[in-house]
Legacy VTK file of the C-alpha trace (Angstrom):
# vtk DataFile Version 3.0
C-alpha trace
ASCII
DATASET POLYDATA
POINTS 360 float
188.118 78.899 34.064
187.492 75.275 32.968
189.608 74.681 29.427
187.094 74.268 26.628
188.763 70.662 25.808
187.537 69.264 29.326
184.072 70.676 28.373
183.635 69.624 25.131
185.170 65.630 26.934
182.282 65.786 29.543
179.758 66.933 27.092
180.861 63.748 24.759
181.001 60.928 27.831
177.375 62.144 28.784
176.077 61.725 25.086
178.183 58.302 24.728
175.644 55.161 24.131
175.657 52.665 27.340
177.061 55.491 29.704
174.681 57.031 32.203
175.256 60.128 33.015
173.342 61.112 36.694
170.158 63.536 36.604
170.490 66.714 38.115
168.527 67.167 41.304
165.562 69.182 40.765
164.551 71.581 42.858
160.562 72.093 43.755
159.915 76.009 44.502
156.925 75.875 46.440
154.889 79.170 46.725
155.347 81.830 49.066
153.204 81.683 51.681
150.543 84.341 52.401
150.736 86.739 54.642
148.423 86.806 57.762
148.176 90.054 59.753
148.224 89.808 63.263
144.958 89.531 65.087
143.868 93.183 66.246
144.595 93.810 70.349
141.356 93.340 72.216
139.517 96.453 72.195
138.453 97.789 75.775
135.666 99.901 74.594
132.276 98.265 74.417
131.762 97.057 70.706
128.205 95.836 71.581
124.983 98.408 72.935
122.812 96.896 69.999
120.248 95.413 72.773
120.558 97.813 75.354
120.390 101.095 72.760
118.229 99.926 70.078
115.807 102.808 71.164
118.796 104.856 71.008
121.549 106.468 73.124
120.791 108.672 75.275
121.852 112.245 75.609
124.083 112.708 79.322
122.776 115.242 81.544
125.121 118.416 81.601
127.885 118.926 84.349
126.394 120.136 87.729
127.033 124.004 87.733
129.550 125.028 90.284
128.272 126.668 93.210
128.665 130.236 93.389
131.208 130.637 97.260
129.976 133.997 97.318
125.841 134.495 96.317
124.079 137.526 96.736
121.563 136.758 99.146
118.214 138.708 99.363
116.713 140.639 102.122
114.280 138.619 104.181
110.744 139.893 104.997
111.448 141.501 108.506
107.949 140.623 109.725
108.427 136.796 108.779
111.605 136.763 110.034
110.570 137.559 113.422
107.116 134.715 112.765
109.272 132.483 112.232
112.215 132.455 114.933
109.621 133.151 117.583
108.489 129.558 116.363
111.716 127.899 116.504
112.055 129.119 119.815
108.804 127.667 120.674
109.101 124.220 119.239
113.406 123.580 119.485
113.442 121.107 122.245
116.788 122.260 124.585
117.972 119.174 124.963
121.389 120.111 126.829
121.378 122.546 130.217
123.299 124.870 130.484
122.868 126.642 127.070
121.943 129.323 124.372
119.474 128.680 121.546
121.053 131.238 118.583
118.549 131.676 115.720
120.504 132.446 112.773
119.296 132.332 108.936
121.280 131.345 105.613
121.629 133.029 102.249
118.226 133.258 100.475
119.661 133.121 97.067
116.273 132.884 94.758
114.919 136.265 93.932
111.066 136.440 94.817
110.456 136.448 91.089
109.620 132.579 91.008
109.349 130.486 88.371
108.663 127.235 90.119
108.344 125.337 93.623
109.355 121.582 93.523
108.342 120.018 96.947
109.126 116.176 97.907
107.589 114.341 101.116
107.509 111.032 101.423
107.967 108.635 105.221
110.542 105.525 104.926
108.130 103.070 106.771
105.468 103.348 104.460
107.555 103.582 101.511
105.568 106.564 100.102
106.960 109.500 98.169
105.776 112.618 96.675
107.421 114.693 94.269
105.207 117.825 93.600
105.796 120.940 90.979
104.144 123.911 91.344
104.679 126.355 87.848
103.652 129.411 88.107
101.440 130.878 85.284
100.342 134.506 85.186
97.244 134.126 86.788
97.193 130.640 88.352
99.743 128.022 89.533
99.656 124.641 87.760
100.371 121.830 90.113
101.546 118.435 89.300
101.915 115.768 91.587
103.723 112.437 91.225
102.277 110.306 94.286
103.394 106.599 94.886
103.635 104.163 97.866
105.683 101.053 97.594
104.232 99.108 100.477
101.001 100.221 102.472
98.349 100.818 99.748
100.638 100.305 97.169
100.066 102.544 94.184
101.656 105.003 91.613
99.429 108.326 90.495
99.766 111.308 88.294
97.527 114.052 89.954
97.139 117.871 88.953
94.817 121.027 90.411
95.200 124.823 90.057
95.844 127.079 93.292
95.225 130.263 93.470
97.783 132.897 92.758
98.293 134.936 95.798
97.387 132.000 98.101
100.508 130.058 96.859
102.795 133.776 96.435
101.921 134.589 100.459
102.723 130.953 101.232
106.250 130.562 99.583
107.019 133.979 100.944
106.573 132.454 105.059
107.889 129.006 103.756
111.118 130.285 102.288
111.894 132.458 105.378
111.644 128.962 107.795
113.396 127.059 105.199
116.388 129.530 105.928
116.079 129.156 109.554
119.424 127.759 111.235
118.995 127.354 114.991
122.206 125.826 117.073
122.545 125.257 120.387
125.697 126.883 122.303
126.620 124.966 124.971
127.660 126.839 128.304
129.495 125.951 131.504
128.805 127.547 134.547
132.045 126.633 137.040
129.888 127.237 140.052
128.058 123.939 139.508
130.418 122.129 136.812
129.275 119.884 133.990
125.547 120.041 133.412
123.017 118.004 131.901
121.983 116.563 128.726
119.563 114.170 126.680
117.254 114.004 123.473
114.524 112.516 122.693
112.981 110.418 119.442
110.799 108.513 117.603
110.394 106.088 114.942
108.807 108.502 112.607
111.395 108.458 109.596
110.314 111.340 107.162
111.665 113.176 104.024
111.280 116.475 103.242
112.833 118.434 100.228
111.519 121.964 98.950
113.456 124.132 96.419
112.138 127.382 95.184
113.474 128.495 91.920
113.723 131.568 90.253
113.397 133.018 87.186
117.096 132.957 86.290
117.239 129.127 87.681
118.845 130.092 90.986
117.703 128.090 93.753
117.173 128.338 97.463
116.408 124.885 99.060
116.884 122.684 101.483
116.057 118.959 102.219
116.008 116.630 105.369
115.467 112.738 105.953
115.800 110.829 108.739
113.627 110.274 112.157
112.264 113.002 114.347
114.837 113.475 117.490
115.559 116.205 119.141
119.003 115.821 118.192
118.334 116.328 114.803
116.033 118.915 114.618
118.796 121.860 114.431
118.483 120.355 110.086
114.800 119.311 110.913
112.636 121.630 112.034
113.457 124.218 109.534
112.307 122.062 106.961
109.136 121.243 109.410
108.083 124.758 109.463
108.712 125.595 105.748
106.559 122.282 104.709
103.812 122.705 106.610
101.731 125.086 105.034
102.818 123.851 101.472
101.533 120.212 103.240
98.293 122.139 104.326
97.621 123.413 100.816
97.773 120.174 99.148
95.154 118.724 101.356
92.883 121.215 100.805
93.101 121.148 97.140
90.996 118.849 94.836
93.145 116.970 92.211
91.948 115.095 89.528
94.202 112.324 87.770
95.663 111.879 85.072
98.337 110.060 82.670
102.089 110.596 82.879
103.158 113.754 80.266
106.146 114.092 78.898
106.471 116.799 81.046
106.127 114.706 84.195
108.833 113.040 82.596
111.409 115.859 82.854
110.099 117.025 86.222
111.117 113.561 87.624
114.273 113.102 85.645
114.983 116.311 86.756
114.667 115.406 90.745
116.279 111.801 89.869
119.310 113.862 88.265
119.521 115.810 91.171
118.924 113.329 94.155
121.205 110.503 92.499
124.266 113.394 92.193
123.888 113.722 96.256
124.185 110.834 98.936
120.237 109.955 99.571
118.951 108.336 102.560
118.500 104.517 101.220
114.657 104.166 101.134
114.576 107.535 99.236
116.829 105.859 96.481
115.175 102.338 96.537
111.897 104.519 95.713
113.484 106.948 93.371
115.285 103.467 91.169
111.621 101.922 91.596
109.915 104.922 90.380
112.212 105.591 87.323
110.887 101.928 85.783
107.645 103.974 85.233
108.690 107.759 84.718
112.254 107.820 83.841
113.813 108.195 80.310
116.894 106.303 78.527
119.228 109.291 80.277
118.418 107.272 83.536
119.770 104.253 82.163
123.610 105.048 82.989
123.501 106.161 86.527
121.044 102.768 87.143
124.197 101.132 85.507
126.030 102.494 88.080
124.316 101.341 90.851
125.274 97.754 90.091
128.517 98.199 91.167
127.481 98.986 94.634
128.669 96.932 97.881
126.592 94.095 99.373
124.085 94.990 101.728
120.146 94.350 101.981
119.342 97.856 100.670
121.778 97.576 97.848
120.673 94.461 96.500
117.039 95.590 96.432
118.251 98.711 94.577
120.617 96.762 92.111
117.397 94.035 91.275
115.112 97.435 91.097
117.793 98.929 88.993
117.929 95.400 86.470
114.376 96.054 86.498
113.830 99.901 85.656
117.019 99.136 82.764
114.564 96.619 81.172
111.658 98.835 81.404
113.438 101.294 79.677
115.524 99.793 76.814
112.793 97.232 75.940
115.924 95.055 76.351
115.618 91.882 78.952
119.032 91.139 80.253
117.999 88.224 82.305
117.446 86.753 79.286
120.193 84.678 77.691
120.555 84.661 73.462
119.526 81.337 73.652
116.528 81.773 75.606
117.357 80.425 78.982
117.509 82.537 81.906
120.552 84.002 83.333
121.702 83.836 86.819
121.881 87.554 88.314
125.703 87.939 88.370
125.794 86.786 84.610
122.448 89.305 84.254
124.337 92.145 85.684
127.415 91.724 83.472
125.636 91.608 80.741
124.013 94.867 80.995
127.615 96.125 82.175
129.083 94.978 79.005
125.645 96.003 76.459
124.861 99.468 78.494
128.169 100.955 78.584
128.676 104.206 77.006
LINES 1 361
360 0 1 2 3 4 5 6 7 8 9 10 11 12 13 14 15 16 17 18 19 20 21 22 23 24 25 26 27 28 29 30 31 32 33 34 35 36 37 38 39 40 41 42 43 44 45 46 47 48 49 50 51 52 53 54 55 56 57 58 59 60 61 62 63 64 65 66 67 68 69 70 71 72 73 74 75 76 77 78 79 80 81 82 83 84 85 86 87 88 89 90 91 92 93 94 95 96 97 98 99 100 101 102 103 104 105 106 107 108 109 110 111 112 113 114 115 116 117 118 119 120 121 122 123 124 125 126 127 128 129 130 131 132 133 134 135 136 137 138 139 140 141 142 143 144 145 146 147 148 149 150 151 152 153 154 155 156 157 158 159 160 161 162 163 164 165 166 167 168 169 170 171 172 173 174 175 176 177 178 179 180 181 182 183 184 185 186 187 188 189 190 191 192 193 194 195 196 197 198 199 200 201 202 203 204 205 206 207 208 209 210 211 212 213 214 215 216 217 218 219 220 221 222 223 224 225 226 227 228 229 230 231 232 233 234 235 236 237 238 239 240 241 242 243 244 245 246 247 248 249 250 251 252 253 254 255 256 257 258 259 260 261 262 263 264 265 266 267 268 269 270 271 272 273 274 275 276 277 278 279 280 281 282 283 284 285 286 287 288 289 290 291 292 293 294 295 296 297 298 299 300 301 302 303 304 305 306 307 308 309 310 311 312 313 314 315 316 317 318 319 320 321 322 323 324 325 326 327 328 329 330 331 332 333 334 335 336 337 338 339 340 341 342 343 344 345 346 347 348 349 350 351 352 353 354 355 356 357 358 359
């Protein structure tokens, strides 16, 4: 500790005239720097959607119900069974000899209490696709048809008619047995003659057939075929041709009237669109469904359409991609091909914008 005497002498010296004392240093205190929060991490979730979903976000389709591994099968009508088997044996082309044609039958899941029947047919060369719903009423059957063609005689129309209930029930009783036919050849060999002979025949007729019989509980007996007329594919195509023939004859003999699309038509289309896209549709069937979605789809189709944008390159895939963008624009009302400044986006930029804004 300093002595008081020394402290007094120092003060006295600093106050004595003509003595210059050093100025103590001035320390300037800066205000504390503001605390800046770090920038937030980039959010991987979509932050937009304002344009794609301006009309509202869709309700996604529920997951596809699991298929019963051991469904209860209804008994087949004995008379219809005999008639279908006889027709199969008559029309099946035995392309390999020696062999034996076996005609089995699948499981008839839907009961006789039919609620509705949905039928599709189309041609790949003409780009045609018809989707027909037969709805069973107490005293008649209401028919609603989506009739479309893309190439030859291009058109899209909604047509409706009423058909006789008894005639319809008899027709479906026959068609459902034909739909369940499972013909197949068992190859045989004659040890004395060695290897047999085989061959096949085909044509350029590229067609599509699908038939679904739905009962009051929602159980379905269904089948479909898309491809070319060929003896090598007749195991799958012949049952569909036999089951569809009476339905196509009924449609040809029925007088339809044109109508505008209703919400029920859009619901029917969306049910078929969802079912079709959940599977692995033939390329031209997929193209037709995507094109029709622009006219008859709902916002619920948009997530499926967005997923199609990621398909690999290819002639059909590229057409489908362009049609999917067209459908998304039509359904959402947002022209993704235009940038905010009004310029036209490239196809790649358009797809990127759709992916970003339409993600769910």
